[in-house]
C-alpha positions as CSV (number, residue, x, y, z in Angstrom):
1,M,89.8,-13.6,-87.8
2,T,92.7,-11.3,-86.9
3,R,94.0,-12.1,-83.2
4,L,94.5,-9.1,-81.0
5,D,97.3,-9.1,-78.5
6,E,99.8,-6.9,-76.9
7,T,102.1,-7.1,-80.0
8,Q,99.6,-5.4,-82.2
9,P,99.6,-1.7,-82.7
10,S,97.2,0.3,-80.4
11,I,95.9,2.2,-83.4
12,V,94.7,0.5,-86.5
13,A,93.3,1.8,-89.8
14,S,90.0,0.9,-91.0
15,D,89.3,0.0,-94.6
16,K,88.3,3.5,-95.2
17,G,91.5,4.9,-93.7
18,R,89.8,6.2,-90.5
19,R,91.3,5.8,-87.0
20,I,89.5,3.7,-84.3
21,P,89.0,5.5,-81.0
22,T,90.8,4.1,-77.9
23,A,87.5,3.7,-76.0
24,A,86.1,1.5,-78.7
25,R,89.3,-0.5,-78.7
26,R,88.9,-1.3,-75.0
27,R,85.5,-2.8,-75.5
28,R,86.9,-5.5,-77.8
29,P,87.3,-9.1,-76.6
30,G,90.6,-9.5,-74.7
31,G,91.7,-8.7,-71.0
32,C,88.3,-8.6,-69.2
33,E,87.1,-11.9,-70.6
34,R,90.4,-13.4,-69.4
35,W,90.0,-12.3,-65.8
36,L,86.4,-13.4,-65.7
37,L,87.5,-16.9,-66.8
38,L,90.1,-17.1,-64.1
39,A,87.6,-16.1,-61.4
40,I,85.2,-18.9,-62.6
41,I,88.0,-21.4,-62.4
42,L,89.0,-20.3,-58.9
43,A,85.4,-20.5,-57.6
44,T,84.9,-23.9,-59.1
45,S,88.1,-25.2,-57.4
46,C,87.0,-23.9,-54.0
47,S,83.6,-25.5,-54.3
48,L,85.2,-28.8,-55.2
49,V,87.5,-28.6,-52.1
50,F,84.5,-27.8,-49.8
51,T,82.5,-30.6,-51.3
52,V,85.3,-33.1,-50.7
53,A,85.6,-31.9,-47.1
54,L,81.9,-32.3,-46.5
55,F,82.1,-35.8,-48.1
56,L,85.0,-36.8,-45.9
57,R,83.2,-35.5,-42.7
58,A,80.1,-37.5,-43.6
59,L,82.0,-40.7,-44.0
60,P,81.1,-43.4,-41.3
61,K,83.5,-43.4,-38.4
62,S,84.5,-46.9,-39.2
63,A,85.9,-45.5,-42.5
64,G,89.6,-44.6,-42.3
65,A,92.6,-46.1,-40.8
66,R,93.1,-48.3,-37.7
67,V,95.2,-46.8,-35.0
68,N,96.1,-49.0,-32.0
69,G,93.2,-51.2,-32.9
70,A,90.6,-48.3,-32.9
71,Q,88.8,-47.0,-35.9
72,V,89.4,-43.3,-36.5
73,T,88.5,-40.9,-39.3
74,V,90.8,-40.0,-42.1
75,E,91.3,-36.5,-40.8
76,Q,92.1,-37.6,-37.3
77,A,94.2,-40.6,-38.1
78,G,97.4,-40.4,-36.1
79,V,96.2,-37.2,-34.2
80,E,95.9,-37.6,-30.4
81,R,93.1,-35.9,-28.4
82,A,92.7,-35.2,-24.6
83,V,89.9,-37.4,-23.1
84,T,88.9,-37.1,-19.4
85,I,87.9,-40.3,-17.6
86,D,86.1,-39.7,-14.3
87,M,86.1,-42.8,-12.0
88,K,84.3,-42.4,-8.6
89,G,85.1,-38.7,-8.6
90,E,88.8,-39.1,-9.5
91,K,89.5,-37.6,-12.9
92,R,92.3,-38.9,-15.2
93,L,93.3,-37.1,-18.4
94,I,94.6,-39.3,-21.2
95,H,95.8,-38.5,-24.8
96,T,94.6,-40.8,-27.5
97,S,93.8,-40.9,-31.2
98,L,90.8,-43.1,-30.4
99,E,87.2,-41.7,-30.5
100,N,85.0,-44.6,-29.5
101,P,84.4,-44.7,-25.7
102,W,84.6,-48.5,-25.6
103,D,88.0,-48.5,-27.4
104,I,89.3,-45.7,-25.2
105,L,88.4,-47.5,-22.0
106,Q,89.9,-50.7,-23.2
107,S,93.1,-49.1,-24.3
108,A,93.3,-47.2,-21.0
109,G,92.8,-50.4,-19.0
110,F,89.4,-49.6,-17.5
111,A,87.2,-52.6,-17.1
112,V,83.5,-52.0,-16.9
113,D,80.5,-54.3,-16.5
114,E,76.7,-54.1,-16.6
115,A,76.4,-53.0,-13.0
116,D,78.3,-49.8,-13.6
117,R,76.7,-46.6,-14.7
118,I,78.4,-44.8,-17.6
119,W,78.0,-41.3,-19.1
120,V,79.7,-40.2,-22.4
121,N,79.9,-36.4,-22.8
122,G,77.3,-36.1,-20.1
123,V,74.8,-38.5,-21.7
124,F,73.9,-41.8,-20.0
125,A,75.0,-44.7,-22.0
126,K,74.3,-48.4,-21.7
127,L,77.3,-50.7,-21.7
128,E,76.2,-52.6,-24.8
129,A,75.8,-49.3,-26.7
130,L,79.5,-48.3,-26.2
131,P,81.1,-50.2,-29.1
132,G,78.8,-48.6,-31.7
133,W,79.0,-45.1,-30.2
134,T,79.4,-42.7,-33.1
135,V,80.1,-39.4,-31.3
136,P,83.8,-38.8,-30.4
137,A,84.2,-39.1,-26.7
138,R,85.6,-36.1,-24.8
139,E,84.6,-37.1,-21.3
140,I,83.7,-40.5,-19.9
141,K,82.2,-40.8,-16.4
142,I,82.0,-44.1,-14.6
143,R,80.2,-44.9,-11.4
144,R,81.0,-48.3,-10.0
145,A,78.1,-50.3,-8.5
146,V,78.7,-50.8,-4.8
147,R,77.1,-53.1,-2.2
148,L,75.1,-50.9,0.2
149,T,74.0,-52.4,3.6
150,I,71.2,-50.2,5.0
151,I,70.2,-50.6,8.7
152,D,66.9,-48.7,9.0
153,D,65.9,-48.4,12.7
154,G,67.4,-51.9,13.3
155,E,66.1,-53.5,10.1
156,E,68.9,-54.5,7.7
157,S,68.6,-54.7,3.9
158,T,71.2,-54.9,1.1
159,H,71.1,-52.9,-2.1
160,V,73.2,-52.4,-5.2
161,A,73.9,-48.7,-5.6
162,R,75.2,-46.8,-8.6
163,A,74.6,-43.3,-7.2
164,D,77.2,-40.6,-6.4
165,S,76.2,-40.1,-2.8
166,V,74.6,-41.8,0.1
167,G,71.5,-39.6,-0.2
168,A,71.1,-40.4,-3.9
169,A,71.5,-44.1,-3.2
170,L,68.8,-44.0,-0.6
171,A,66.5,-42.1,-2.9
172,A,67.2,-44.7,-5.7
173,A,66.3,-47.4,-3.3
174,G,63.0,-45.8,-2.5
175,I,63.9,-45.0,1.1
176,K,62.5,-41.7,2.3
177,I,64.5,-39.6,4.8
178,H,62.7,-37.1,7.1
179,P,64.7,-34.0,7.9
180,S,64.9,-35.0,11.6
181,D,66.2,-38.5,10.8
182,T,69.9,-39.2,11.5
183,V,71.8,-40.8,8.7
184,T,75.4,-42.2,9.2
185,P,77.4,-41.5,7.2
186,P,75.8,-38.2,6.1
187,L,73.7,-38.0,3.0
188,E,76.3,-36.0,1.1
189,T,79.0,-38.6,1.6
190,A,80.3,-40.0,-1.7
191,L,79.9,-43.7,-2.3
192,A,83.3,-45.5,-2.1
193,G,83.2,-49.3,-2.2
194,D,80.9,-51.4,-0.1
195,M,79.3,-49.3,2.7
196,T,77.0,-49.6,5.6
197,V,74.4,-46.8,6.1
198,T,72.6,-46.5,9.5
199,I,69.3,-44.6,9.7
200,K,68.0,-43.6,13.1
201,R,64.4,-42.6,12.5
202,A,63.0,-39.6,14.3
203,L,60.0,-40.4,16.6
204,P,56.6,-39.0,15.7
205,I,55.2,-36.7,18.4
206,K,52.5,-34.1,18.8
207,L,53.3,-30.6,19.9
208,L,50.4,-28.6,21.5
209,V,51.2,-24.9,21.7
210,D,48.9,-21.9,21.7
211,G,45.9,-24.1,21.2
212,V,47.3,-25.6,18.0
213,L,48.2,-29.4,17.7
214,I,51.2,-29.9,15.5
215,Q,52.4,-33.2,14.1
216,A,56.2,-33.3,14.3
217,R,59.2,-35.6,14.5
218,T,62.3,-35.6,16.7
219,N,65.4,-37.5,17.1
220,M,66.1,-36.1,20.6
221,T,65.9,-38.2,23.7
222,R,64.5,-35.5,26.1
223,V,61.5,-33.2,25.9
224,G,63.6,-30.1,26.4
225,E,65.9,-31.1,23.6
226,A,63.0,-31.8,21.3
227,L,61.6,-28.3,21.9
228,V,64.9,-26.8,20.9
229,E,65.1,-29.0,17.7
230,L,61.5,-28.0,16.8
231,N,62.2,-24.3,17.4
232,A,59.5,-24.1,20.1
233,P,61.3,-22.4,22.9
234,L,59.8,-21.5,26.3
235,F,59.4,-17.8,27.3
236,G,59.3,-16.3,30.7
237,L,57.3,-18.4,33.1
238,D,56.2,-20.9,30.4
239,T,56.2,-24.6,31.5
240,V,56.1,-27.8,29.5
241,L,54.2,-31.0,30.1
242,P,55.7,-33.5,30.6
243,P,58.8,-31.8,32.2
244,A,61.8,-30.9,30.0
245,D,63.9,-33.7,31.5
246,A,61.3,-36.4,30.7
247,P,62.2,-38.9,28.0
248,V,60.7,-38.7,24.5
249,S,58.4,-41.6,23.5
250,R,56.6,-42.4,20.2
251,D,53.4,-40.5,19.6
252,M,53.6,-38.6,22.9
253,T,52.0,-35.2,23.2
254,I,54.2,-32.3,24.4
255,E,52.2,-29.3,25.7
256,I,53.7,-25.9,26.1
257,V,51.8,-24.1,28.8
258,R,52.0,-20.3,28.3
259,V,52.2,-18.8,31.8
260,L,51.6,-15.1,32.5
261,E,51.5,-13.3,35.9
262,D,49.8,-10.0,36.0
263,I,48.5,-7.6,38.6
264,V,44.7,-7.6,38.4
265,T,42.7,-4.7,40.0
266,E,39.1,-5.2,40.9
267,S,36.8,-2.4,41.9
268,A,33.8,-2.9,44.2
269,P,31.4,-0.6,45.9
270,I,31.3,-0.2,49.7
271,D,27.8,-0.2,51.0
272,F,27.0,2.6,53.3
273,A,25.8,2.0,56.8
274,V,22.4,3.1,58.1
275,K,22.6,4.7,61.4
276,T,19.5,5.5,63.5
277,R,18.9,7.8,66.4
278,L,15.9,8.8,68.5
279,D,14.7,12.3,68.2
280,E,12.5,13.6,71.1
281,S,11.3,16.4,68.9
282,L,9.7,13.9,66.5
283,Q,6.4,12.1,67.3
284,L,6.6,8.3,67.8
285,D,6.8,6.3,64.5
286,A,7.7,9.4,62.6
287,V,10.9,9.0,60.5
288,A,13.2,11.7,59.2
289,V,16.3,11.2,57.0
290,L,19.0,13.5,58.4
291,Q,21.7,12.4,55.9
292,E,21.5,10.5,52.7
293,G,23.9,7.6,52.3
294,R,26.4,7.2,49.5
295,A,28.3,4.1,48.6
296,G,32.1,4.1,48.7
297,L,34.6,2.5,46.4
298,Q,37.4,0.1,47.1
299,E,40.1,-1.4,44.8
300,T,41.6,-4.8,45.5
301,R,44.8,-5.8,43.8
302,Y,45.7,-9.5,43.1
303,R,48.8,-11.1,41.7
304,T,47.1,-13.4,39.2
305,R,48.6,-16.4,37.3
306,F,47.2,-17.3,33.9
307,E,48.0,-20.6,32.1
308,N,47.1,-20.7,28.4
309,G,44.9,-17.7,29.0
310,A,42.9,-19.1,31.9
311,E,43.2,-17.9,35.4
312,V,44.5,-20.6,37.8
313,S,45.4,-18.7,40.9
314,R,45.5,-15.3,42.6
315,E,47.2,-13.9,45.6
316,L,45.8,-10.9,47.5
317,I,48.3,-7.9,47.5
318,E,46.2,-5.1,49.0
319,T,42.8,-3.6,49.4
320,V,42.6,0.2,49.1
321,I,39.6,2.4,49.9
322,V,39.5,4.8,47.0
323,E,36.4,6.6,48.4
324,A,34.9,6.1,51.8
325,P,31.1,5.6,52.1
326,V,28.8,8.1,53.7
327,D,26.4,6.8,56.3
328,R,22.7,7.2,56.0
329,I,21.4,8.8,59.2
330,V,17.7,8.3,60.0
331,A,16.0,9.9,63.0
332,Y,13.1,8.0,64.6
333,G,10.5,9.9,66.7
334,A,10.6,9.3,70.5
335,K,7.9,11.7,71.6
336,I,4.9,9.8,72.8
337,V,1.5,11.5,72.8
338,T,-2.1,10.5,72.8
339,L,-3.2,10.0,69.3
340,G,-6.9,9.9,70.1
341,T,-9.4,7.3,71.3
342,V,-10.2,3.9,69.9
343,P,-13.2,4.1,67.6
344,G,-16.4,3.0,69.4
345,A,-14.6,2.4,72.7
346,N,-13.6,5.8,73.9
347,L,-10.2,4.5,75.1
348,P,-7.2,6.8,74.5
349,Y,-4.2,5.2,72.6
350,W,-0.7,6.2,71.8
351,R,0.2,3.8,68.8
352,R,-1.6,1.5,66.5
353,I,-0.2,-1.3,64.3
354,C,-1.7,-3.3,61.5
355,V,-1.3,-7.1,62.1
356,I,-2.8,-10.4,61.0
357,A,-4.8,-12.0,63.9
358,T,-5.5,-15.6,64.6
359,N,-6.9,-17.3,67.8
360,Y,-5.9,-20.1,70.1
361,D,-7.3,-21.9,73.1
362,P,-6.1,-24.6,75.6
363,E,-7.4,-27.4,73.3
364,S,-5.3,-26.2,70.4
365,Q,-2.3,-26.2,72.8
366,G,-2.8,-29.8,73.8
367,G,-4.8,-28.9,76.9
368,S,-2.2,-26.5,78.2
369,Y,-3.1,-23.2,79.8
370,S,0.5,-22.1,80.1
371,T,1.9,-18.9,78.6
372,A,5.3,-17.3,78.3
373,T,4.6,-14.8,81.1
374,G,3.0,-17.4,83.5
375,A,-0.5,-16.0,83.0
376,R,-3.3,-18.6,82.6
377,L,-4.6,-18.8,79.0
378,A,-8.0,-17.1,78.9
379,K,-9.8,-14.4,77.0
380,G,-7.7,-11.2,77.2
381,V,-4.4,-13.0,77.0
382,I,-2.8,-12.1,73.6
383,A,0.4,-13.5,72.1
384,A,2.7,-11.4,70.0
385,K,6.3,-11.0,69.0
386,P,8.0,-9.1,71.8
387,H,10.2,-7.1,69.5
388,I,7.0,-5.7,67.9
389,I,4.8,-5.4,71.0
390,P,6.5,-5.9,74.4
391,Y,5.0,-8.0,77.1
392,H,2.4,-6.4,79.4
393,T,1.4,-3.8,76.8
394,S,-2.3,-3.1,77.1
395,V,-4.0,-3.2,73.8
396,Y,-7.4,-3.1,72.2
397,V,-8.4,-5.3,69.2
398,P,-11.6,-4.5,67.4
399,G,-14.0,-7.4,67.5
400,Y,-12.1,-8.9,70.4
401,G,-11.9,-6.1,73.0
402,E,-9.2,-5.3,75.5
403,G,-6.3,-7.4,76.4
404,A,-2.6,-7.5,77.2
405,I,0.4,-9.1,75.6
406,R,1.1,-12.1,77.9
407,D,2.4,-14.7,75.5
408,T,4.5,-15.2,72.4
409,G,4.3,-17.3,69.3
410,A,5.7,-20.8,69.1
411,G,8.0,-20.6,66.1
412,P,8.7,-18.4,63.1
413,R,5.9,-16.8,61.2
414,S,5.9,-15.3,57.7
415,T,5.6,-11.9,59.2
416,A,6.4,-10.5,62.7
417,F,3.3,-8.3,62.5
418,W,1.0,-11.1,63.9
419,I,-1.0,-11.6,67.1
420,D,-2.8,-14.7,68.5
421,L,-6.1,-13.9,70.4
422,G,-6.5,-16.1,73.4
423,Y,-9.7,-17.8,74.6
424,G,-10.4,-19.9,77.7
425,S,-12.0,-22.7,75.7
426,R,-12.8,-23.9,72.2
427,A,-16.4,-23.2,72.8
428,E,-15.7,-19.6,73.7
429,A,-13.6,-19.1,70.6
430,E,-16.3,-20.6,68.4
431,A,-18.9,-18.5,70.1
432,A,-16.9,-15.4,69.3
433,K,-16.7,-16.5,65.7
434,A,-13.0,-15.8,65.7
435,H,-11.2,-16.1,62.4
436,T,-7.9,-15.1,60.7
437,R,-8.0,-11.5,59.6
438,Y,-6.1,-8.3,59.3
439,T,-6.8,-5.8,62.1
440,W,-5.5,-2.8,63.9
441,V,-4.0,-3.2,67.4
442,Y,-4.4,-0.1,69.5
443,H,-1.8,0.5,72.2
444,L,-3.8,1.9,75.2
445,W,-2.7,4.7,77.4
446,P,-0.6,4.8,79.6
447,P,2.5,3.5,77.8
448,P,4.3,0.5,79.4
449,E,7.8,0.8,80.8
450,K,9.3,-0.9,77.8
451,I,8.6,0.6,74.4
452,I,9.9,-0.4,71.0
453,Y,10.7,2.9,69.5
454,I,12.0,1.6,66.1
455,L,9.9,-1.0,64.4
456,P,11.1,-3.1,61.4
457,P,9.5,-2.5,58.0
458,W,6.0,-3.8,57.9
459,K,5.2,-6.7,55.6
460,P,2.1,-8.9,55.1
461,S,1.5,-12.6,55.8
462,V,2.6,-15.0,53.0
463,S,-0.9,-16.6,53.1
464,Y,-2.5,-13.2,52.7
465,P,0.0,-11.1,50.6
466,S,-2.5,-8.5,49.5
467,G,-4.1,-8.0,52.9
468,G,-3.8,-4.9,55.1
469,C,-5.7,-2.6,57.4
470,S,-7.9,0.3,56.3
471,G,-9.3,3.2,58.1
């Protein structure tokens, strides 16, 4: 085969004496194939280098050279790195070619034991795992175990703590702290060497406020201070039981008494009075209302004290008559005239009253003939209430006859409209067949000197409530 290169002519003759076009000449094997071959060789070399790099990276950490007694990788042999060692919050930056955390600590002079807590790159690590640690250490954090003496409300105990702070150490020891408890030194204090932590427990108490019983705790010594701590202030006239200066004791109940003073106004009617007058133009026992009564109105104001919503006291301020009452005026007749004659007796009378009548005699009086007016008890002596029928008034009682009021009853009766018909003996009373009954009493003419113009309202006897007079 004939080799084509740059020394050959650009135009060649064919066997038949024709020229070969330039475009056809460029398609011949030559420059393109050469550049393609070079690209393949270059790509193969890069792949080889990359593969070697991956291989070296995948080698165990123990592979490589020893530097200062520590095993390092081939790439890092003799190259120092910055490593941070945090001991009890104090950070120290060292430069070393070592990667293993155990080797780094040993070379830097840090002694650790099983009681210490160690983190490598933020990951907790056990002491026995450090020599075989495969990840290069960038940050090593060490928390020394400290002896912690805890005095909890006087009870002492000892703990080995590996935490960063007092609060974390107490939590790790399973000791719960209430927000109201007092811890010395404070919970956020960093642990530094052997320490004594004192806990003063808040006392459990009950707070009764607005009808709600709240379970709470306080470290205060006085009731008033405890209320401030619990954000339960007193307002206005509020009081507290026991008093604010009383000492706080375990399980005591503190009650806030809500006190309110207010002006209370009460309205009440004022009854009207009934005034009577005699009217000579009206006939006796006739009644005329001259003016109707109307109740008035008064307001009474009190300064009232309420405790927990209940009234406990009141003080009178004033009483004001808002509207005065109007009296009822009633006219009673005072004109006495003859009303007619007693039926069947032809005796003129000027008044008649319905009463319940009974009878009495000396035997019923224990053998006594005495009366209130000094008259001797006999037929014709009649007893009555003087404010209904005055003494010495001549009367006529149907079925009994004429008589006069000469005696009064011995004690209260269920009605004032009552008379007792007198007899001289039991035999006389039995012969007259006297018995209890309602009857009219006719006041005979002429009227006596004393007249009861205004009689009380009539009412029957309790024993005979439906009784009355007819006709």
